[in-house]
N, C-alpha and C positions, 0 to 999 in steps of 0.2 A: 828359690822365689821369695825368701822370708824378704824382700826389703818392699814386698806389698802390704805387710802390715801395718804399716802408717796409715794406709787406708783404712784398716778397723779400728785402729786408735783414733782416729778425725770421726770416723760413725760412732764409738763409744761416748765422746765427746760433745758430739752435738746431740747427740741422744739424751746424755744426762743434764746438759744444760737447758734442752726443751724443756724437758721434765720438770727439772726445778723449777723455771720461770713459769711456767703454766699452774705448776703446785703452788706458786707461792702468791701467785693471781686468781686464783677461783676454787672456792669450796668445792667438795665433791658432788658432782651432778651440776654444778653450777654451770649456764651455757651463755656461752658467747657466739651471736650470730654474726658472719664475718662475711655470708655468700648467700644467695640464694636457694643452695644447694652443701653449704660448709659451715659448719660449727665447731668453737673450740668447746669441748665439755672435757673437765676432769672427771676421770673415773678410774677407779682400782678392779685390776683383774687378778683375781688370786689361783686360776684357773691357765689354760692355755689358749690356743687359738678361739675365738669364740666363746672364750670363758667357759671352755671343755674341763669339766671335775671341778668348777670353781668353789661346788655346795658342797665340799667332801672332809670339811672338818680339819684341815691343815696338813694332811700329810701329803698332798699332791706339789704344796711348797717344794720340799726336800726332792722328792721324785722329779718333778722339771728341773731342779737346779742341778741334779746328779745327770739328768737327760741331755739338758744344755752344757756341762762341764765335757761329757766324754764328745758330742759333738765337737763342739770346739777343738778341744784336742787332736782328734781323728783328722779334722779340715786343716790345721797347722801341721802334722805330719804330710797331708797329703800337696798341701802347698808347698813344703820343703822339699819336695820329691817333684816339684815341676820344672820344667828345663827354660821351654820357650814358648810355653802356652799362656798367653798374657791376660786374652778374655777371659779364661778358665781362672787364672790368679785374681782376676779383680772380683769374678763372681766371688769365688772363697772367701776372699778376703772381706766383703761386704756383709755376708753371712756369720762371719766370723764375728766383725764387729757390732751386728744387730745380737747375736746370741748373747754375747758379751755383753750388751747394754741391758736386755732383760734380766738377764743373771744376777747382774748388780743388783737389779731392782729385788728380785728375790731374795738374794742372798741378806741386803741391807735393811729392807722394810717390807720384806713379807709376802708380797704382790709386784705386780708391774702398773706403771703409771701410764694410763692411755689418755689421747686428749683430740686427736683429728676426728671429727665425727662429719660424714659426708651423709646424704638422705636423698631421696626422691619421695616428696608429698609426706606422705606418713610413716615411709619406711628408711630405717636406719641401717648402714652398715654398721657393724660393731666397730666401736672406736678402737683406735691403733696408734702408733707412736713412729719415733722417727725409724728404730731399730727395730719395727716390723715392715718398713718401705726397705729398708738395706736388705732384709733376708727374702721378703719377696723381687727385688729387684736383682739380687743375687742367684736364686734361683733361675730365675728368667733368662739371665744370662747364661748359667749355666746348659739350660736347655739349647738357646741358640747356639753357644759354641759346641755343642753334642752333635746338632744338624749341619753346622760348617765343616765340623772336621769329618762326618760320615762324607759329606760332597766333596770334600777333600782327598779323601780316602781311595772313594772311587773311581774318580780322576785319573789317578795316581796307577 
């Protein structure tokens, strides 16, 4: 099922191009309101999800890069062993692409570029990017595949 890796490459390309467009257009923490609940806001995340460990002095860059590299390798091996599980292949490819997009940021510039800022009144969800969307969608599709797979197995 390596043929699904094209999807990973599309995600990496969309992620990197979108990050470069935003970074070339905005200063850090500059905000462009687009909708009553959505802004473009350039932010740098040196940690993981929700800026976890972002204030640890730099070691976390290499730790999260290593974790992402290991995850990508494991998922590529898993993907290569699939036979006809199309939904699972798509979900793994999305997670691989998202992980690679954020890994490139960590390796090349030392932090992840985030820019999608959703909010309600004064509560802002942590900013995120295209890679994060791909990872989230991939994980959701893995759960869907697991639930659908179980129903098929129980009927058989």
